[in-house]
Every structure is written in C-alpha cells, then in structure tokens.
C-alpha positions in Angstrom: 24.5 3.6 12.9 22.7 2.9 9.4 24.6 2.5 6.1 23.4 6.0 4.9 24.4 7.6 8.2 27.9 5.9 7.4 28.1 7.3 3.9 27.3 10.7 4.9 29.6 10.6 7.8 32.3 9.2 5.5 31.5 11.8 2.7 32.0 14.8 5.1 35.1 13.7 6.4 36.5 13.2 3.0 35.2 16.9 1.8 36.9 18.3 4.9 40.1 16.3 4.0 41.0 18.4 1.0 44.1 16.8 0.1 45.0 18.9 -2.9 43.8 22.1 -1.2 41.5 23.0 -4.0 38.4 23.6 -1.9 36.0 21.0 0.0 33.6 21.3 -3.1 36.0 19.8 -5.8 35.9 16.0 -4.6 32.4 14.9 -5.6 33.4 12.4 -8.0 36.3 11.1 -5.7 34.3 10.8 -2.8 31.3 8.5 -4.4 34.1 6.4 -5.4 35.9 6.2 -2.2 32.4 5.3 -0.3 31.9 2.6 -2.9 35.4 1.0 -1.7 34.6 1.3 2.0 31.7 -1.0 1.3 34.0 -3.5 -0.2 37.3 -3.3 1.8 37.9 -4.1 5.3 41.6 -3.3 5.9 43.1 0.0 6.3 45.8 -0.5 3.9 43.9 -1.9 1.1 41.3 1.2 1.5 44.5 3.5 1.6 46.0 2.0 -1.7 42.3 2.7 -3.4 42.0 6.2 -2.1 45.5 6.8 -3.5 44.6 5.4 -6.8 41.3 7.2 -6.9 42.7 10.7 -6.3 45.9 10.1 -8.4 43.4 9.0 -11.4 41.5 12.3 -11.0 44.2 14.8 -10.2 47.1 13.3 -11.8 48.9 14.2 -8.5 50.1 11.5 -5.8 49.2 11.4 -2.0 51.6 9.9 0.3 50.1 6.6 1.4 50.4 7.4 4.9 48.2 10.1 4.4 45.6 7.8 2.9 46.1 5.5 5.8 45.3 8.1 8.2 42.1 8.9 6.2 41.6 5.1 5.8 41.3 4.5 9.7 38.5 7.0 10.2 36.3 5.8 7.0 36.6 2.2 8.6 35.9 3.5 11.7 32.3 4.7 10.7 31.8 1.2 9.0 32.8 -0.7 12.1 30.2 1.7 13.8 27.7 1.0 11.2 27.9 -2.6 11.3 28.2 -2.4 15.2 31.6 -4.2 15.4 32.8 -1.7 17.9 
C-alpha cells in the first residue's frame, strides 16, 4: 500500500467514526490534522492523545481516551501495512 492509499483509508475511517454524531462531513480539518500526526507517531497511545487533543480543540468536547485508542489502532494498522511492517 502506498502512502496516498494509507491517507485515503485513514481519512475514510475517521469520517465514518463521527465521535460527536454531527455528520461525517463535519471533520475535514480534524481528519487532516490526525493524518498528519499518523505520519509522525508510531505508538497507539501517543496517537490517541493527539486525536483527543485535536477533536477537543475543534469542538470543545472531550472524547474518552479509550475511544481514541481504538481508532488509533485502526489508523496505525494502515500505516504498518503501507510500510510493509505487517
């Protein structure tokens, strides 16, 4: 898998996630920021903390870290697949 495909898959998962039930098309900025962090981070809890911060900053609402960890594992799976780690 190439990086561009990883980005598309990650963005789609984040669109479908919809943690605040506001509609899939309401998270464009957050998705871009999370995908950027995905390129920088390799540990699920580190990525989860960044996801939590990004969404909290934008929506002024808190997402439980456990939910962010769940999504971070999915995203990192795409990254590892793209880098042929798995």
